[in-house]
C-alpha positions in Angstrom: -111.9 282.6 124.8 -115.2 280.8 125.4 -115.7 280.0 129.2 -117.1 276.4 129.9 -119.9 276.0 132.4 -118.4 273.5 134.7 -120.2 271.0 136.8 -118.7 270.2 140.1 -119.1 266.5 140.9 -121.5 266.8 144.1 -124.0 264.6 145.8 -127.5 265.8 146.2 -128.3 267.0 149.6 -124.8 268.1 150.4 -124.0 271.8 150.9 -120.2 271.6 150.3 -117.7 269.4 148.2 -114.2 268.5 149.3 -112.2 267.2 146.4 -108.6 266.1 146.1 -107.2 265.8 142.6 -104.0 264.0 141.4 -103.4 264.5 137.7 -100.6 264.9 135.0 -101.7 268.4 134.8 -104.3 270.8 136.1 -107.7 270.9 134.3 -106.8 272.9 131.2 -110.0 274.7 130.1 -111.2 278.3 131.1 -114.3 277.5 133.1 -116.6 278.7 135.8 -118.9 277.0 138.2 -121.7 278.4 140.4 -119.6 277.2 143.6 -117.1 279.6 145.1 -113.9 277.6 145.5 -110.9 277.3 147.8 -107.8 275.6 146.0 -104.7 274.5 147.8 -101.8 273.7 145.1 -100.2 270.7 147.0 -97.8 270.0 144.0 -97.3 271.7 140.7 -96.7 275.0 139.2 -98.1 277.4 136.4 -100.1 280.2 135.7 -103.5 281.1 137.0 -105.7 283.0 134.5 -108.6 284.8 136.2 -110.9 287.0 134.0 -108.2 288.9 132.1 -105.4 288.7 134.6 -102.6 286.3 135.1 -101.0 285.1 138.3 -98.0 282.6 138.7 -98.7 279.8 141.2 -96.6 277.3 142.8 -96.6 274.6 145.5 -98.4 275.4 148.6 -100.1 278.5 147.1 -103.8 278.8 148.2 -106.3 280.8 146.2 -110.0 281.8 146.9 -112.2 282.2 143.7 -115.5 283.6 143.7 -118.6 282.0 142.4 -119.1 282.0 138.6 -115.5 283.6 138.3 -113.9 282.4 135.0 -110.5 280.8 135.5 -108.2 278.1 134.7 -104.9 276.8 136.3 -102.6 276.4 133.4 -99.7 273.7 134.2 -96.2 274.7 133.2 -94.1 271.9 131.8 -90.5 271.3 132.6 -88.3 270.0 129.7 -91.4 269.6 127.8 -92.9 267.2 130.3 -95.7 267.8 132.9 -95.1 266.7 136.5 -97.7 265.3 138.7 -100.2 268.0 139.8 -102.0 267.7 143.2 -104.6 269.9 144.8 -107.3 270.1 147.3 -110.3 272.2 146.5 -113.4 273.2 148.7 -116.5 274.1 146.7 -119.6 275.8 148.2 -122.5 277.4 146.6 -123.2 280.6 148.7 -126.6 281.1 146.7 -127.6 277.3 147.2 -128.3 275.3 150.4 -126.1 277.7 152.4 -128.0 280.8 151.6 -130.3 280.7 154.4 -127.5 280.2 156.9 -125.5 283.3 155.6 -128.7 285.4 155.8 -128.8 284.9 159.6 -127.6 287.8 161.7 -124.9 285.6 163.4 -123.4 285.1 159.9 -123.4 288.6 158.7 -119.6 289.0 158.7 -119.3 285.8 156.6 -121.9 287.0 154.3 -120.0 290.2 153.9 -116.9 288.2 153.2 -118.5 286.3 150.4 -120.1 289.4 148.8 -117.0 291.5 149.0 -114.5 289.0 147.5 -116.3 287.8 144.2 -113.1 288.8 142.5 -111.1 286.3 144.6 -107.7 286.6 146.1 -104.6 284.8 147.1 -103.9 283.8 150.6 -100.8 285.5 151.8 -97.7 283.0 152.4 -97.6 284.2 156.0 -101.0 282.7 156.5 -100.3 279.4 154.7 -99.9 277.1 157.9 -103.1 278.7 159.4 -105.4 278.1 156.3 -103.8 274.8 155.4 -104.3 273.3 158.8 -108.0 274.5 158.6 -108.3 272.6 155.2 -106.9 269.5 156.7 -109.2 269.5 159.7 -112.3 270.1 157.4 -111.2 267.3 155.1 -110.8 264.8 158.0 -114.0 265.9 159.9 -116.9 263.6 160.0 -120.3 264.7 158.6 -121.4 266.2 161.9 -118.3 268.5 162.2 -117.7 269.4 158.5 -120.0 272.6 158.6 -118.5 273.7 161.9 -115.0 273.3 160.5 -116.2 275.1 157.4 -117.3 278.1 159.1 -114.1 278.3 161.2 -112.4 278.3 157.8 -114.4 280.9 156.3 -113.9 283.2 159.5 -110.1 282.9 159.0 -110.4 283.7 155.4 -112.5 286.7 156.2 -109.9 288.0 158.4 -107.1 287.4 156.1 -109.0 288.9 153.1 -108.7 292.4 154.7 -105.0 292.2 153.7 -105.2 290.9 150.2 -105.7 292.3 146.7 -108.5 291.0 144.3 -107.3 288.5 141.6 -108.7 290.9 138.9 -109.6 294.4 138.4 -113.3 293.8 137.6 -115.6 290.9 136.8 -116.3 290.3 133.3 -119.6 288.7 132.0 -119.2 286.2 129.3 -122.0 285.4 126.9 -122.8 281.6 127.1 -124.8 279.5 124.8 -126.7 277.9 127.5 -128.1 279.6 130.7 -126.8 278.5 134.2 -129.1 275.9 135.7 -130.6 274.6 132.6 -127.2 273.8 130.6 -126.9 270.5 129.1 -124.2 269.3 131.5 -126.6 270.2 134.5 -129.2 268.2 133.0 -127.0 265.2 132.4 -125.7 265.4 136.0 -129.1 265.7 137.6 -130.3 262.8 135.4 -127.3 260.7 136.8 -128.1 261.7 140.5 -131.7 260.8 140.0 -131.0 257.4 138.5 -127.6 256.2 140.1 -129.3 253.4 142.0 -130.3 251.8 138.9 -128.2 249.9 136.4 -127.0 253.0 134.7 -124.6 252.5 131.6 -122.6 254.8 129.5 -125.0 254.2 126.6 -127.9 255.1 128.7 -126.7 258.4 129.7 -125.1 259.2 126.2 -128.6 258.5 124.7 -130.3 260.9 127.2 -127.7 263.4 126.2 -128.3 262.8 122.5 -124.5 262.1 122.0 -122.6 259.0 120.7 -120.8 257.3 123.7 -117.4 258.5 122.4 -118.7 262.1 122.1 -120.3 261.9 125.4 -117.1 260.8 127.1 -115.3 263.7 125.8 -118.1 266.1 126.6 -118.5 264.9 130.1 -114.8 264.8 131.0 -114.3 268.4 129.6 -117.3 269.8 131.6 -116.8 267.8 134.9 -113.1 267.0 135.0 -113.7 263.3 135.7 -115.0 260.4 133.7 -118.6 259.3 133.7 -117.6 256.1 135.6 -115.7 258.1 138.2 -118.5 260.5 138.7 -121.1 257.7 139.2 -118.9 255.9 141.5 -118.5 259.0 143.8 -122.1 259.5 144.0 -122.9 255.7 144.7 -120.2 255.5 147.5 -121.2 258.7 149.0 -124.9 257.3 149.3 -123.4 254.1 150.8 -121.5 256.2 153.3 -124.7 258.1 154.2 -126.4 254.8 155.1 -123.4 253.6 157.1 -123.3 257.0 159.1 -126.9 256.7 159.8 -126.3 253.4 161.4 -128.2 251.6 158.8 -128.8 247.8 160.2 -128.8 246.2 156.7 -125.8 244.5 155.6 -123.1 246.3 153.7 -123.7 244.1 150.7 -127.4 244.8 150.8 -126.7 248.6 150.9 -124.1 248.5 148.0 -126.7 246.6 145.9 -129.3 249.3 146.7 -126.9 252.0 145.7 -126.2 250.7 142.2 -123.4 248.2 142.6 -124.0 244.9 141.0 -120.9 243.2 142.2 -119.6 243.0 145.9 -116.0 242.7 144.4 -116.3 245.7 142.4 -117.9 247.6 145.3 -115.1 246.9 147.6 -112.5 247.9 145.1 -114.3 251.2 144.3 -114.9 251.9 147.9 -111.2 251.4 148.7 -110.3 253.6 145.7 -112.7 256.5 146.6 -112.3 256.4 150.4 -108.9 255.0 150.9 -110.2 252.3 153.2 -112.6 249.3 153.2 -116.2 249.6 154.5 -115.6 248.1 157.8 -112.6 250.5 158.4 -114.7 253.4 157.4 -117.6 252.5 159.7 -115.1 252.0 162.7 -113.3 255.2 162.0 -116.7 256.9 161.9 -118.1 255.5 165.0 -114.8 256.2 167.0 -114.8 259.8 165.9 -118.4 260.6 166.5 -118.5 258.8 169.9 -115.1 259.7 171.3 -115.7 261.1 174.7 -119.4 260.2 174.9 
């Protein structure tokens, strides 16, 4: 079975990505990505295919997957129907922006954990509360505390991994049509990240990819797990939040326009959809979190 090179929806400059997915079923294609992944199954059941090994999964299972490890979570239907699938994933590239940190002597144990667990593992049920609480703390942390919570999570996983078995016997190398780093999907996503502040249409990106709009939509959703519009909106909202977090004195409307939105009504709708609150609530929550106790 051909393994797709998947591009995790990220924002330039970020060292880790926290993503919550709610779908009819889990992403159905065997794929791999340059990031390692911790995935918490909040709802759903099925079979995890890792390399050449099968593992059943259910609600509240947590899996650690190594960087570039081929895998797919195959949903199981009940009575021919798929129920809602919900998950939280944490993606990080151990050979990307975090590489210099992992090379420090103080992080030697975490670097050893990453290198020793490239075949992945399942978090034992006895440690579910501990790891799920770490994930919740990381997900709710502000930008300043995210890395600290992330390293606490890795330290807990490193201790637990000593009691686990790898998800597969050995790593299998798959031949790809396109090398990592210069694949078509990587070039497309980089193009979007470099031009998201402009009026960027589906037709513009499809032309860049030398695909028809219809073919591009299918290709992008297959390789990124989200639609082009959703991917673009996430990047734009993340950039808006970066400005708000830095105490940008410009108006929210001005920031929104500079980040690619051409309608304040649409911006407010998308912001609420992505962040779960409006810009003022986000800014107030951020300030309260950062300056509490100061």
